[in-house]
MARSETOR-896639 format. One record per residue (C-alpha): residue in three letters; z, x, y; residue number from 1. Coordinates in Angstrom, 1 decimal. Example, Ala and Ser with C-alpha at 12.3 -4.5 7.8 and 13.67 -1.06 7.14 Angstrom:
% MARSETOR-896639
NUDO   type       zz       xx       yy   seq
NUDO    Ala      7.8     12.3     -4.5     1
NUDO    Ser      7.1     13.7     -1.1     2
//
This chain:
% MARSETOR-896639
NUDO   type       zz       xx       yy   seq
NUDO    Met    -89.8    108.8    -63.6     1
NUDO    Leu    -89.7    105.5    -65.0     2
NUDO    Ser    -86.9    103.8    -64.3     3
NUDO    Asp    -87.9    101.6    -61.6     4
NUDO    Ser    -90.6    100.3    -63.4     5
NUDO    Asp    -91.3     97.3    -66.1     6
NUDO    Thr    -94.5     98.7    -66.5     7
NUDO    Phe    -96.2    102.3    -66.7     8
NUDO    Thr    -99.7    103.4    -67.1     9
NUDO    Cys   -100.4    105.9    -70.2    10
NUDO    Ala   -102.1    109.1    -67.8    11
NUDO    Leu   -104.7    109.7    -71.4    12
NUDO    Cys   -105.7    106.4    -71.5    13
NUDO    Gly   -105.1    104.6    -68.5    14
NUDO    Arg   -103.5    101.0    -70.3    15
NUDO    Asp   -100.3    100.2    -68.8    16
NUDO    Phe    -97.6     99.3    -71.0    17
NUDO    Pro    -93.9     97.8    -70.9    18
NUDO    Val    -91.9    101.3    -70.0    19
NUDO    Arg    -90.7    101.5    -73.5    20
NUDO    Phe    -93.7    102.1    -74.9    21
NUDO    Ile    -94.3    104.9    -72.9    22
NUDO    Arg    -92.9    108.1    -73.4    23
NUDO    Ala    -91.9    110.7    -70.1    24
NUDO    Ala    -93.9    113.5    -72.2    25
NUDO    His    -93.8    117.3    -71.9    26
NUDO    Ile    -96.9    119.0    -71.6    27
NUDO    Lys    -96.1    122.0    -72.4    28
NUDO    Arg    -93.3    121.6    -75.7    29
NUDO    Arg    -89.9    121.7    -74.9    30
NUDO    Ser    -89.1    124.0    -77.4    31
NUDO    Gln    -92.0    127.0    -75.8    32
NUDO    Ala    -90.9    126.0    -72.1    33
NUDO    Ser    -88.3    127.9    -70.1    34
NUDO    Arg    -85.6    125.8    -68.7    35
NUDO    Glu    -87.2    125.9    -65.5    36
NUDO    Glu    -90.3    124.8    -66.9    37
NUDO    Arg    -88.7    121.8    -68.8    38
NUDO    Leu    -87.4    120.5    -65.6    39
NUDO    Gln    -90.5    121.0    -63.8    40
NUDO    Met    -92.0    117.0    -63.2    41
NUDO    Ser    -95.7    118.9    -63.1    42
NUDO    Asn    -94.7    119.3    -67.2    43
NUDO    Ile    -94.0    116.0    -67.7    44
NUDO    Met    -96.8    112.7    -68.0    45
NUDO    Pro    -96.6    109.1    -69.2    46
NUDO    Ala    -97.6    109.1    -72.6    47
NUDO    Cys    -98.0    105.7    -75.1    48
NUDO    Leu    -96.1    105.5    -78.1    49
NUDO    Leu    -99.6    103.7    -79.4    50
NUDO    Gly   -100.9    106.9    -80.5    51
NUDO    Cys   -101.6    108.9    -77.1    52
NUDO    Asp    -98.4    110.8    -77.3    53
NUDO    Glu    -98.8    112.1    -80.8    54
NUDO    Leu   -102.9    112.6    -80.3    55
NUDO    Phe   -101.6    115.0    -77.7    56
NUDO    Glu    -98.6    116.8    -79.4    57
NUDO    His   -100.4    117.7    -82.4    58
NUDO    Gly   -103.5    119.1    -80.5    59
NUDO    Tyr   -105.9    116.4    -81.5    60
NUDO    Ile   -106.9    115.7    -77.8    61
NUDO    His   -106.7    117.8    -74.7    62
NUDO    Val   -107.0    118.3    -71.1    63
NUDO    Thr   -109.8    120.1    -69.7    64
NUDO    Asp   -109.4    122.0    -66.7    65
NUDO    Thr   -111.4    119.2    -64.5    66
NUDO    Gly   -108.6    116.9    -66.2    67
NUDO    His   -110.5    114.6    -68.4    68
NUDO    Val   -109.5    113.8    -72.4    69
NUDO    Ala   -111.3    116.0    -74.6    70
NUDO    Val   -111.5    115.6    -78.8    71
NUDO    Ser   -110.7    118.8    -80.6    72
NUDO    Asp   -111.9    120.1    -83.8    73
NUDO    Lys   -108.8    119.2    -85.5    74
NUDO    Thr   -110.1    115.3    -85.8    75
NUDO    Gly   -113.3    116.4    -88.2    76
NUDO    Glu   -110.7    116.6    -91.1    77
NUDO    His   -108.9    113.1    -90.2    78
NUDO    Pro   -111.6    110.4    -89.9    79
NUDO    Ala   -108.9    107.6    -88.2    80
NUDO    Leu   -108.2    110.5    -86.2    81
NUDO    Lys   -111.5    110.9    -85.0    82
NUDO    Glu   -112.3    107.4    -83.9    83
NUDO    Ala   -109.0    107.1    -82.4    84
NUDO    Ala   -109.6    110.1    -80.4    85
NUDO    Asp   -113.3    109.4    -79.6    86
NUDO    Gln   -112.0    106.7    -77.7    87
NUDO    Leu   -110.2    108.5    -75.3    88
NUDO    Ala   -112.7    111.2    -74.7    89
NUDO    Gly   -114.0    111.4    -71.2    90
NUDO    Asn   -111.3    109.1    -69.6    91
NUDO    Ser   -110.0    111.0    -66.3    92
NUDO    Val   -106.4    111.8    -67.0    93
NUDO    Gly   -103.8    110.0    -64.5    94
NUDO    Gly   -101.8    112.7    -62.3    95
NUDO    Tyr   -104.0    115.1    -63.1    96
NUDO    Ser   -103.6    118.2    -60.3    97
NUDO    Glu   -103.4    121.9    -59.2    98
NUDO    His    -99.6    121.9    -60.6    99
NUDO    Arg   -100.1    120.2    -63.9   100
NUDO    Ala   -103.3    122.4    -64.8   101
NUDO    Pro   -101.3    125.7    -65.9   102
NUDO    Tyr    -99.2    123.4    -68.6   103
NUDO    Phe   -102.7    121.9    -69.3   104
NUDO    Ala   -104.0    125.3    -69.9   105
NUDO    Trp   -101.3    126.3    -72.2   106
NUDO    His   -101.9    123.1    -74.5   107
NUDO    Arg   -105.0    124.3    -74.9   108
NUDO    Asn   -104.8    127.5    -75.9   109
NUDO    Ser   -101.5    127.4    -78.2   110
NUDO    Ile   -101.7    124.0    -79.4   111
NUDO    Val   -105.4    123.1    -79.9   112
NUDO    Gln   -106.4    125.9    -81.3   113
//
């Protein structure tokens, strides 16, 4: 996914970073996914290590069924996390598709709730 580029774009914030600052992040957690799901490219998105990957991983942000970043209620407990998440709210998610939608729905229903 990232091997042939020097830079890559984070799917959540839309910023370009050197590849070493991008993680090939699983949308449905590896620990919860079947072997087949772990290998599906539609379950992987590029997420930056400057906040997006961790905010998504811990459910502070999620992707709506229209392919946009939304902030979860979890951020209310942490003003700094809310501020970081609010900067992403409404962003169109790079690479959002009907193939990724079920994985984002899993994340909304399993991690955010």
